[in-house]
N, CA, C and O of each residue as an XYZ file, in Angstrom:
816
protein
N      86.230    127.845     97.876
C      85.901    126.732     97.058
C      84.375    127.056     96.322
O      83.311    127.227     96.918
N      84.577    127.079     95.052
C      83.285    127.496     94.332
C      82.577    126.175     93.978
O      83.209    125.150     93.720
N      81.208    126.253     93.980
C      80.483    125.029     93.677
C      79.422    125.006     94.799
O      79.458    125.658     95.842
N      78.462    124.130     94.393
C      77.172    123.633     95.233
C      77.639    122.805     96.393
O      78.436    121.884     96.214
N      77.158    123.111     97.595
C      77.350    122.384     98.991
C      76.205    122.025     99.460
O      75.388    122.942     99.544
N      75.764    120.693     99.895
C      74.736    120.442    100.602
C      74.842    119.360    101.330
O      75.391    118.400    100.788
N      74.442    119.235    102.486
C      74.810    118.499    103.523
C      74.019    117.063    103.142
O      72.959    117.088    102.516
N      74.551    115.999    103.517
C      74.089    114.611    103.374
C      74.694    113.706    104.412
O      75.747    113.104    104.203
N      74.021    113.621    105.524
C      74.566    112.869    106.641
C      74.818    111.039    106.320
O      75.725    110.308    106.717
N      73.735    110.760    105.540
C      73.627    109.245    105.467
C      73.913    108.858    103.867
O      73.019    108.750    103.028
N      75.302    108.676    103.618
C      75.589    108.438    102.357
C      75.705    106.983    102.107
O      76.184    106.349    103.047
N      75.386    106.331    101.084
C      75.338    104.778    100.896
C      76.542    104.661     99.745
O      76.741    105.641     99.027
N      77.290    103.534     99.587
C      78.049    103.388     98.347
C      77.452    103.581     97.367
O      77.997    104.346     96.571
N      76.172    103.031     96.999
C      75.542    103.029     95.904
C      75.056    104.594     95.524
O      74.969    105.040     94.380
N      74.764    105.309     96.761
C      74.494    106.667     96.349
C      75.557    107.477     95.728
O      75.437    108.340     94.858
N      76.871    106.950     96.464
C      78.140    107.680     96.180
C      78.496    107.350     94.736
O      79.190    108.176     94.143
N      78.081    106.165     94.043
C      78.418    105.772     92.873
C      77.493    106.634     91.757
O      77.859    106.936     90.621
N      76.489    106.877     92.242
C      75.543    107.694     91.520
C      75.817    109.224     91.408
O      75.614    109.889     90.392
N      76.268    109.655     92.499
C      76.726    111.101     92.905
C      77.974    111.404     91.576
O      77.921    112.296     90.729
N      79.002    110.396     91.739
C      80.017    110.616     90.743
C      79.628    110.631     89.259
O      80.246    111.289     88.422
N      78.450    109.781     88.958
C      77.996    109.786     87.745
C      77.384    110.922     87.157
O      77.279    111.051     85.938
N      76.878    111.951     88.186
C      76.386    113.353     87.706
C      77.094    114.433     88.199
O      76.526    115.474     88.528
N      78.344    114.263     88.282
C      79.355    115.239     88.644
C      79.479    115.770     90.147
O      80.079    116.812     90.412
N      78.904    115.020     91.042
C      79.015    115.367     92.672
C      80.212    114.344     93.237
O      80.510    113.224     92.820
N      80.715    115.014     94.183
C      81.564    114.259     95.106
C      81.662    114.679     96.538
O      81.659    115.895     96.733
N      81.741    113.959     97.479
C      81.551    114.350     98.695
C      82.998    114.735     99.553
O      84.051    114.121     99.380
N      82.856    115.662    100.329
C      83.787    116.248    101.367
C      83.407    116.158    102.762
O      82.338    115.644    103.091
N      84.333    116.692    103.701
C      83.967    117.029    104.991
C      84.707    118.373    105.103
O      85.437    118.779    104.199
N      84.497    119.028    106.212
C      85.296    120.401    106.584
C      86.656    120.004    107.231
O      87.662    120.713    107.196
N      86.572    118.894    107.770
C      87.754    118.589    108.548
C      87.834    116.974    108.885
O      86.749    116.418    109.053
N      88.853    116.296    108.980
C      88.968    114.907    109.549
C      87.928    114.916    110.829
O      87.044    114.060    110.878
N      88.035    115.714    111.660
C      87.220    115.418    112.882
C      85.948    115.846    112.784
O      85.308    115.720    113.828
N      85.236    116.424    111.649
C      83.906    116.889    111.411
C      83.179    115.614    110.834
O      83.580    115.122    109.779
N      82.086    115.066    111.538
C      81.543    114.040    110.962
C      80.599    114.087    109.952
O      80.071    113.130    109.385
N      80.437    115.192    109.782
C      79.252    115.516    108.487
C      79.767    115.678    107.254
O      80.816    116.321    107.219
N      79.331    115.279    106.218
C      79.684    115.267    104.802
C      78.869    115.895    103.991
O      77.657    115.807    104.186
N      79.448    116.749    102.786
C      78.621    117.424    102.105
C      78.854    117.135    100.586
O      79.981    116.709    100.331
N      78.083    117.272     99.633
C      78.229    117.136     98.242
C      78.909    118.566     97.626
O      78.493    119.706     97.833
N      79.891    118.230     96.941
C      80.451    119.388     96.397
C      80.325    119.268     94.564
O      80.717    118.264     93.969
N      79.797    120.310     93.952
C      79.856    120.428     92.675
C      80.454    121.581     91.935
O      79.744    122.517     91.567
N      81.556    121.546     91.738
C      82.469    122.823     91.261
C      81.896    123.459     89.921
O      81.515    122.783     88.965
N      81.884    124.886     89.975
C      81.614    125.315     88.884
C      82.827    125.344     87.798
O      82.647    125.439     86.584
N      83.918    125.259     88.351
C      85.012    125.057     87.440
C      85.572    123.479     87.972
O      85.663    123.202     89.168
N      85.864    122.678     87.052
C      86.483    121.362     87.376
C      88.073    121.058     86.912
O      88.471    121.403     85.799
N      88.683    120.577     87.600
C      89.919    120.109     87.207
C      89.794    118.644     86.546
O      89.059    117.713     86.877
N      90.843    118.741     85.400
C      90.757    117.569     84.366
C      92.273    117.721     84.006
O      92.908    118.761     83.830
N      92.746    116.247     83.933
C      93.953    115.957     83.289
C      93.663    115.468     82.023
O      93.250    114.312     82.102
N      93.720    115.919     80.803
C      93.448    115.289     79.611
C      94.553    114.257     79.378
O      95.729    114.604     79.485
N      94.207    112.954     79.050
C      95.092    111.972     79.061
C      96.119    112.050     78.164
O      97.277    111.674     78.343
N      95.537    112.669     76.972
C      96.470    112.966     75.900
C      97.496    113.907     75.795
O      98.406    114.006     74.972
N      97.144    114.704     76.941
C      97.816    115.736     76.886
C      98.853    115.793     78.149
O      99.530    116.791     78.397
N      98.886    114.531     78.947
C      99.718    114.460     80.168
C     101.192    114.706     79.896
O     101.707    114.242     78.879
N     101.960    115.496     80.865
C     103.169    115.851     80.677
C     103.951    115.365     81.782
O     103.492    115.340     82.924
N     105.158    114.964     81.482
C     106.022    114.369     82.502
C     107.527    115.137     82.437
O     108.172    114.804     81.443
N     108.040    115.881     83.121
C     109.165    116.512     83.034
C     110.262    115.853     82.925
O     110.190    114.710     83.376
N     111.355    116.189     82.445
C     112.666    115.321     82.055
C     113.180    115.137     83.387
O     113.784    114.073     83.523
N     113.113    115.875     84.418
C     113.755    115.334     85.477
C     112.830    114.343     86.336
O     113.380    113.709     87.236
N     111.661    114.199     86.145
C     110.806    113.173     86.678
C     111.177    111.938     85.998
O     111.377    110.851     86.540
N     111.265    112.278     84.471
C     111.181    110.989     83.704
C     112.598    110.194     84.062
O     112.704    108.969     84.126
N     113.740    111.225     84.298
C     114.974    110.438     84.588
C     114.807    109.671     86.059
O     115.359    108.586     86.242
N     114.179    110.174     86.870
C     113.869    109.510     88.309
C     113.155    108.463     87.964
O     113.811    107.452     88.217
N     111.910    108.157     87.412
C     110.987    107.257     87.041
C     112.194    106.071     86.439
O     112.229    104.971     86.992
N     113.070    106.349     85.390
C     114.016    105.190     84.723
C     114.968    104.802     86.029
O     115.637    103.807     85.751
N     115.190    105.224     87.184
C     115.844    104.865     88.097
C     115.017    103.777     88.924
O     115.682    103.020     89.632
N     113.822    103.648     88.906
C     112.914    102.916     89.609
C     113.406    102.956     91.020
O     114.109    102.010     91.375
N     113.143    103.915     91.886
C     113.398    104.204     93.071
C     112.109    103.529     93.896
O     112.311    103.159     95.053
N     111.271    103.428     93.519
C     109.899    102.634     94.055
C     109.297    101.456     93.540
O     109.182    101.374     92.317
N     108.857    100.446     94.323
C     108.047     99.356     93.769
C     106.542     99.675     93.766
O     105.867     99.793     94.789
N     106.043     99.814     92.372
C     104.730    100.436     92.211
C     104.018     99.358     92.282
O     104.418     98.329     91.737
N     102.756     99.408     93.014
C     101.741     98.421     93.201
C     100.563     98.961     93.076
O     100.448    100.183     93.175
N      99.368     98.070     92.813
C      97.932     98.548     92.718
C      97.248     97.687     93.383
O      97.387     96.468     93.286
N      96.300     98.386     94.254
C      95.107     98.102     95.053
C      95.602     96.651     96.066
O      94.902     95.647     96.201
N      97.062     96.882     96.741
C      97.349     96.139     97.583
C      97.545     96.592     98.967
O      98.019     95.851     99.829
N      97.129     97.983     99.215
C      97.074     98.553    100.340
C      96.131     99.989    100.436
O      96.450    101.084    100.897
N      94.959     99.578     99.869
C      93.938    100.686     99.777
C      93.768    101.601    101.121
O      93.889    102.823    101.199
N      93.467    100.707    102.114
C      93.101    101.577    103.386
C      94.433    102.252    103.938
O      94.496    103.401    104.376
N      95.519    101.320    103.842
C      96.744    102.317    104.183
C      97.164    103.652    103.541
O      97.753    104.624    104.012
N      96.626    103.364    102.197
C      96.822    104.491    101.282
C      95.907    105.812    101.736
O      96.345    106.954    101.874
N      94.649    105.415    101.917
C      93.656    106.269    102.447
C      94.036    107.040    103.847
O      93.767    108.204    104.144
N      94.799    105.972    104.687
C      95.237    106.659    106.038
C      96.437    107.632    105.669
O      96.592    108.688    106.282
N      97.211    107.262    104.723
C      98.472    108.269    104.340
C      97.850    109.451    103.938
O      98.271    110.472    104.480
N      96.907    109.572    103.081
C      96.098    110.702    102.723
C      95.205    111.502    103.697
O      94.855    112.674    103.565
N      94.938    110.753    104.578
C      94.270    111.488    105.750
C      95.104    112.046    106.600
O      94.776    113.077    107.188
N      96.416    111.404    106.816
C      97.406    112.027    107.985
C      97.707    113.422    107.699
O      97.654    113.813    106.533
N      98.072    114.347    108.814
C      98.618    115.531    108.596
C     100.102    115.399    107.930
O     100.902    114.485    108.127
N     100.254    116.443    107.164
C     101.625    116.606    106.778
C     102.165    118.157    106.806
O     101.404    119.111    106.964
N     103.271    118.249    106.668
C     104.103    119.506    106.851
C     103.536    120.633    105.820
O     103.452    121.827    106.110
N     103.206    120.135    104.723
C     102.276    121.008    103.794
C     100.886    121.037    103.794
O     100.214    121.633    102.953
N     100.363    120.267    104.922
C      98.967    119.722    104.861
C      98.355    119.499    106.413
O      98.126    118.348    106.784
N      98.166    120.340    107.072
C      98.212    120.302    108.525
C      96.953    119.442    108.854
O      96.947    118.677    109.819
N      95.788    119.609    107.938
C      94.693    119.066    108.313
C      94.028    118.518    106.893
O      94.422    119.020    105.840
N      93.237    117.709    106.882
C      92.607    117.136    105.598
C      91.129    116.897    105.776
O      90.664    116.674    106.893
N      90.462    116.935    104.805
C      89.079    116.443    104.586
C      88.538    115.123    104.956
O      87.353    114.970    105.252
N      89.380    114.195    104.941
C      89.116    112.840    104.859
C      88.631    112.225    106.365
O      89.535    111.910    107.139
N      87.438    112.075    106.731
C      86.973    111.810    107.906
C      86.617    110.143    107.922
O      86.477    109.447    106.917
N      86.528    109.773    109.087
C      86.153    108.079    109.225
C      84.909    107.836    108.235
O      85.006    106.799    107.579
N      83.809    108.575    108.022
C      82.873    108.254    107.502
C      83.253    108.110    105.703
O      82.699    107.320    104.938
N      84.081    108.870    105.424
C      84.179    109.045    104.068
C      85.409    107.739    103.890
O      85.332    107.083    102.851
N      86.396    107.418    104.783
C      87.376    106.285    104.797
C      86.677    105.116    104.790
O      87.167    104.160    104.189
N      85.223    104.964    105.554
C      84.563    103.448    105.461
C      83.956    103.690    104.124
O      84.120    102.747    103.351
N      83.370    104.593    103.701
C      82.647    104.415    102.299
C      83.662    103.981    101.102
O      83.290    103.318    100.134
N      84.806    104.378    101.269
C      85.527    104.340     99.927
C      86.339    102.765    100.201
O      86.611    102.032     99.250
N      86.611    102.456    101.404
C      86.975    100.909    101.579
C      85.760    100.258    101.163
O      86.048     99.252    100.515
N      84.530    100.423    101.272
C      83.447     99.426    100.952
C      83.568     99.714     99.212
O      83.633     98.757     98.440
N      83.585    100.901     98.803
C      83.852    100.871     97.079
C      84.857     99.929     96.600
O      84.736     99.134     95.668
N      85.886    100.123     97.375
C      87.170     99.492     97.149
C      86.825     97.810     97.194
O      87.247     97.096     96.283
N      86.120     97.302     98.192
C      85.643     95.699     98.133
C      84.658     95.666     96.974
O      84.549     94.544     96.481
N      83.990     96.519     96.473
C      83.136     96.359     95.491
C      83.786     96.562     94.162
O      83.074     96.443     93.166
N      85.022     96.848     94.026
C      85.629     96.822     92.883
C      85.805     98.313     92.289
O      86.405     98.468     91.225
N      85.314     99.312     92.938
C      84.983    100.499     92.191
C      86.235    101.424     92.692
O      86.716    102.108     91.789
N      86.768    101.545     93.815
C      87.963    102.389     94.338
C      89.243    101.509     94.304
O      89.355    100.310     94.561
N      90.257    102.488     93.890
C      91.687    101.827     93.520
C      92.713    102.705     94.411
O      92.485    103.746     95.026
N      93.794    102.040     94.303
C      94.827    102.507     94.921
C      96.111    102.366     94.233
O      96.522    101.238     93.960
N      96.857    103.534     93.893
C      98.412    103.204     93.343
C      99.178    103.531     94.616
O      98.938    104.427     95.425
N     100.193    102.583     94.628
C     101.351    102.779     95.787
C     102.741    102.624     95.444
O     103.167    101.908     94.538
N     103.336    103.251     96.128
C     105.022    103.557     96.181
C     105.419    102.936     97.330
O     105.124    103.352     98.450
N     106.323    101.591     97.031
C     106.790    101.054     98.329
C     108.191    101.181     98.226
O     108.703    101.157     97.106
N     108.865    101.310     99.212
C     110.300    101.250     99.550
C     110.565     99.802    100.387
O     110.377     99.911    101.599
N     110.882     98.763    100.020
C     110.780     97.514    100.652
C     109.602     97.257    101.041
O     108.748     97.055    100.178
N     109.256     97.199    102.421
C     108.075     96.691    103.181
C     107.524     98.127    103.531
O     106.616     98.109    104.362
N     107.809     99.076    103.169
C     107.253    100.249    103.749
C     106.734    101.204    102.395
O     107.405    101.448    101.392
N     105.371    101.646    102.684
C     104.403    102.442    101.915
C     104.882    103.812    102.107
O     104.818    104.329    103.223
N     105.447    104.551    100.906
C     106.225    105.660    101.076
C     105.344    106.649    100.233
O     105.705    107.821    100.339
N     104.391    106.449     99.514
C     103.438    107.342     98.865
C     102.307    106.347     98.057
O     102.364    105.143     97.807
N     101.313    107.307     97.774
C     100.208    106.824     97.034
C      99.159    107.752     96.758
O      99.132    108.865     97.285
N      98.041    107.228     95.721
C      97.023    107.859     95.616
C      95.887    106.922     95.396
O      96.117    105.770     95.031
N      94.573    107.383     95.612
C      93.328    106.646     95.453
C      92.226    107.297     94.947
O      92.106    108.490     95.228
N      91.359    106.737     94.229
C      90.301    107.180     93.329
C      89.206    106.406     93.201
O      89.077    105.458     93.976
N      88.328    106.636     92.314
C      87.061    105.747     91.921
C      87.126    105.760     90.312
O      87.362    106.709     89.564
N      86.881    104.590     90.051
C      86.685    104.165     88.632
C      85.086    104.080     88.283
O      84.368    103.461     89.067
N      84.547    104.658     87.184
C      83.063    104.416     86.940
C      83.007    104.675     85.434
O      83.431    105.725     84.951
N      82.489    103.720     84.727
C      82.421    104.063     83.057
C      83.715    104.016     82.807
O      84.485    103.316     83.464
N      84.107    104.838     81.729
C      85.342    105.237     81.441
C      86.304    106.443     82.014
O      87.227    106.999     81.419
N      85.830    106.675     83.305
C      86.558    107.965     83.992
C      86.999    107.337     85.299
O      86.422    106.458     85.939
N      88.301    108.051     85.607
C      88.751    107.816     86.858
C      88.660    109.095     87.553
O      88.989    110.132     86.976
N      88.158    109.089     88.976
C      88.149    110.319     89.612
C      88.996    110.317     90.775
O      88.724    109.641     91.767
N      90.171    111.166     90.674
C      91.114    111.020     91.494
C      90.710    111.784     92.763
O      90.109    112.857     92.706
N      91.103    111.122     94.033
C      90.536    111.797     95.279
C      91.702    112.358     96.016
O      91.619    113.532     96.375
N      92.894    111.602     96.319
C      93.878    112.489     97.361
C      95.125    111.540     97.069
O      95.052    110.339     96.808
N      96.441    112.409     97.175
C      97.605    111.517     97.320
C      98.521    112.255     98.386
O      98.459    113.408     98.810
N      99.435    111.164     98.694
C     100.315    111.477     99.698
C     101.732    111.233     99.301
O     101.960    110.634     98.251
N     102.693    111.652    100.061
C     104.232    111.486     99.892
C     104.999    111.365    100.979
O     104.921    112.271    101.809
N     105.875    110.280    101.223
C     106.488    110.540    102.251
C     107.903    110.404    101.845
O     108.774    110.409    102.714
N     108.192    110.288    100.637
C     109.535    110.305     99.804
C     109.695    111.349     98.756
O     108.645    111.468     98.124
N     110.636    112.147     98.348
C     110.572    112.956     97.227
C     110.101    112.007     95.812
O     110.551    110.925     95.436
N     109.106    112.804     95.256
C     108.491    112.123     94.077
C     107.555    111.028     94.064
O     107.046    110.623     93.019
N     107.304    110.516     95.255
C     106.682    109.447     95.398
C     105.156    109.475     94.729
O     104.687    108.596     94.006
N     104.615    110.489     95.077
C     103.168    110.560     94.681
C     103.280    110.730     93.146
O     102.606    110.037     92.383
N     104.097    111.614     92.742
C     104.095    111.996     91.374
C     104.433    110.834     90.416
O     104.001    110.796     89.264
N     105.291    109.815     90.997
C     105.401    108.507     90.241
C     104.021    107.574     90.184
O     103.581    106.820     89.316
N     103.546    107.957     91.473
C     102.301    106.989     91.369
C     101.288    107.553     90.146
O     100.690    106.816     89.363
N     101.232    108.952     90.156
C     100.381    109.524     89.084
C     100.705    109.325     88.038
O      99.760    109.293     87.250
N     102.149    109.079     87.400
C     102.706    108.806     86.194
C     101.819    107.521     85.692
O     101.060    107.408     84.728
N     102.307    106.349     86.987
C     101.782    105.051     86.622
C     100.261    104.727     86.517
O      99.728    103.751     85.989
N      99.691    105.798     87.156
C      98.003    105.798     86.995
C      97.693    106.051     85.740
O      96.924    105.305     85.135
N      98.323    107.291     85.085
C      97.859    107.509     83.654
C      98.283    106.641     82.882
O      97.462    106.223     82.065
N      99.373    106.188     82.855
C      99.823    104.664     81.773
C      98.740    103.648     81.996
O      98.336    102.955     81.063
N      98.272    103.548     83.190
C      97.465    102.198     83.404
C      95.970    102.718     82.876
O      95.261    101.882     82.315
N      95.525    103.941     83.025
C      94.263    104.424     82.274
C      94.239    104.393     80.758
O      93.355    103.840     80.104
N      95.236    105.002     80.278
C      95.561    105.134     78.783
C      95.564    103.481     78.166
O      95.069    103.122     77.097
N      96.178    102.733     79.039
C      96.407    101.048     78.202
C      94.907    100.527     78.481
O      94.660     99.586     77.728
N      93.978    100.806     79.215
C      92.587    100.554     79.312
C      91.596    101.032     78.757
O      90.469    100.596     78.993
N      91.832    102.058     77.880
C      90.855    102.960     77.260
C      90.106    103.828     78.048
O      88.974    104.036     77.611
N      90.444    104.472     79.217
C      89.944    105.340     79.904
C      89.929    106.650     79.162
O      90.938    107.077     78.602
N      88.661    107.348     79.162
C      88.715    108.729     78.754
C      88.772    109.990     79.706
O      89.088    111.054     79.174
N      88.551    109.980     80.802
C      88.364    111.046     81.644
C      89.307    110.802     82.815
O      89.230    109.731     83.416
N      90.134    111.668     83.151
C      90.733    111.639     84.500
C      90.584    113.233     85.119
O      91.110    114.296     84.790
N      89.567    112.843     86.215
C      89.095    114.091     86.992
C      89.926    114.114     88.396
O      90.196    113.223     89.200
N      90.210    115.475     88.352
C      91.165    115.605     89.294
C      90.239    116.738     90.342
O      90.886    117.356     91.187
N      88.914    116.941     90.255
C      88.080    117.606     90.995
C      88.714    119.297     90.900
O      88.137    120.096     90.161
N      89.641    119.621     91.520
C      90.345    121.054     91.131
C      91.812    120.869     90.784
O      92.510    119.881     91.013
N      92.136    121.980     90.202
C      93.616    122.097     89.769
C      94.500    122.813     90.876
O      94.035    123.741     91.538
N      95.768    122.355     91.047
C      96.661    122.825     91.847
C      98.043    123.152     90.627
O      98.172    122.660     89.506
N      98.911    124.111     91.313
C     100.014    124.144     90.312
C     100.753    122.812     90.411
O     101.395    122.513     89.404
N     100.780    122.057     91.310
C     101.447    120.769     91.061
C     100.781    120.083     90.008
O     101.474    119.623     89.100
N      99.406    119.926     89.982
C      98.787    119.273     88.709
C      98.816    119.856     87.617
O      98.708    119.220     86.568
N      98.965    121.144     87.645
C      99.004    121.707     86.361
C     100.546    121.617     85.755
O     100.737    122.110     84.643
N     101.533    121.064     86.389
C     102.861    120.930     85.826
C     102.734    119.534     85.378
O     103.808    119.025     85.059
N     101.588    118.712     85.263
C     101.338    117.562     84.693
C     100.248    117.817     83.505
O      99.873    116.806     82.911
N      99.821    118.802     83.191
C      98.861    119.293     82.232
C      97.292    119.357     82.505
O      96.432    119.349     81.623
N      97.082    119.417     83.782
C      95.668    119.654     84.275
C      95.294    120.791     83.770
O      96.149    121.664     83.627
N      94.107    121.006     83.435
C      93.385    122.227     83.081
C      92.104    122.282     83.854
O      91.630    121.347     84.499
N      91.497    123.716     83.695
C      90.384    124.006     84.443
C      89.324    124.022     83.272
O      89.541    124.563     82.187
N      88.096    123.339     83.623
C      87.162    123.146     82.534
C      85.752    123.796     83.165
O      85.412    123.589     84.329
N      85.187    124.396     82.474
C      83.629    125.049     83.036
C      82.877    123.876     83.155
O      83.107    122.885     82.463
N      81.844    123.944     84.135
C      81.013    123.001     84.388
C      80.380    122.338     83.388
O      80.352    121.108     83.357
N      79.690    123.268     82.276
C      78.898    122.731     81.313
C      79.724    121.880     80.192
O      79.232    121.021     79.461
N      80.976    122.270     80.212
C      81.888    121.604     79.200
C      82.209    119.895     80.037
O      82.089    118.797     79.494
N      82.589    120.154     81.329
C      82.881    118.945     82.168
C      81.429    117.840     82.095
O      81.570    116.623     82.208
N      80.456    118.310     81.950
C      79.315    117.737     82.054
C      79.328    116.768     80.601
O      79.214    115.542     80.582
N      79.460    117.467     79.671
C      79.674    116.625     78.121
C      80.901    115.449     78.255
O      80.949    114.350     77.704
N      81.838    116.056     79.151
C      82.902    114.975     79.190
C      82.499    113.770     80.078
O      82.748    112.614     79.737
N      81.885    114.080     81.196
C      81.473    113.024     81.923
C      80.274    112.166     81.400
O      80.194    110.953     81.595
N      79.260    112.977     80.651
C      78.229    111.944     79.979
C      79.153    111.084     79.126
O      79.221    109.889     79.417
N      79.788    111.495     78.227
C      80.486    110.435     77.316
C      81.154    109.429     78.099
O      81.075    108.250     77.754
N      81.928    109.843     79.313
C      82.744    108.719     79.987
C      81.584    107.720     80.582
O      81.704    106.496     80.627
N      80.605    108.355     80.965
C      79.514    107.601     81.720
C      78.618    106.578     80.688
O      77.882    105.703     81.145
N      78.758    106.773     79.515
C      77.841    106.045     78.470
C      78.850    104.750     78.091
O      78.474    103.851     77.338
N      79.928    104.773     78.597
C      80.830    103.496     78.540
C      80.499    102.382     79.568
O      80.022    102.689     80.660
N      80.713    101.260     79.275
C      80.547    100.149     80.286
C      81.567    100.222     81.323
O      82.545    100.783     80.827
N      81.783     99.909     82.537
C      82.640    100.138     83.407
C      83.874     99.479     82.973
O      83.814     98.265     82.778
N      85.169    100.193     82.760
C      86.279     99.562     82.427
C      87.155     98.914     83.500
O      87.441     99.519     84.533
N      87.553     97.739     83.252
C      88.521     97.198     84.368
C      89.761     98.101     84.645
O      90.428     98.681     83.788
N      89.937     98.116     85.887
C      91.030     99.124     86.446
C      92.456     98.082     86.443
O      93.542     98.520     86.823
């Protein structure tokens, strides 16, 4: 992981929001590690909202509406799903301190979840932070095929409808690149972030 790391044991919600506004975000080495450190990547992952791409097969699946998509009805359950081990992700970086911080941000109106439901069962979702006209994606999980992908599609539709300018994914993966995610040098990202922070906080 390329980027600046600095230990910070006592992060407050207000400090966390300030960090996002200047390009930092927190992580832990593992779910069992109580320490948190700031990360500031030299190369940042971003999904340009105008260039968001949905494959034909996924679009076909979405038209079948396999899941009930909801927003902000089970934020902490989504975090729990993202923190849980999975076959392709035996460990995660979401520790208890991070879960408590983001739960507080949620009650403050800054952290949000997109959820895929199958009846009364949560089968996928994602969460992140909105600030200015930026949305900072944090993590996603899926217990059914395409559940998290469909949540991402609904997230982007919502961000576009509300006038958001920046969707920050922190890093890129092949999965995210299939949707149009790109790697942005730090200097270029800082300009994008400053533009997004010059906006009033947009409603999610």
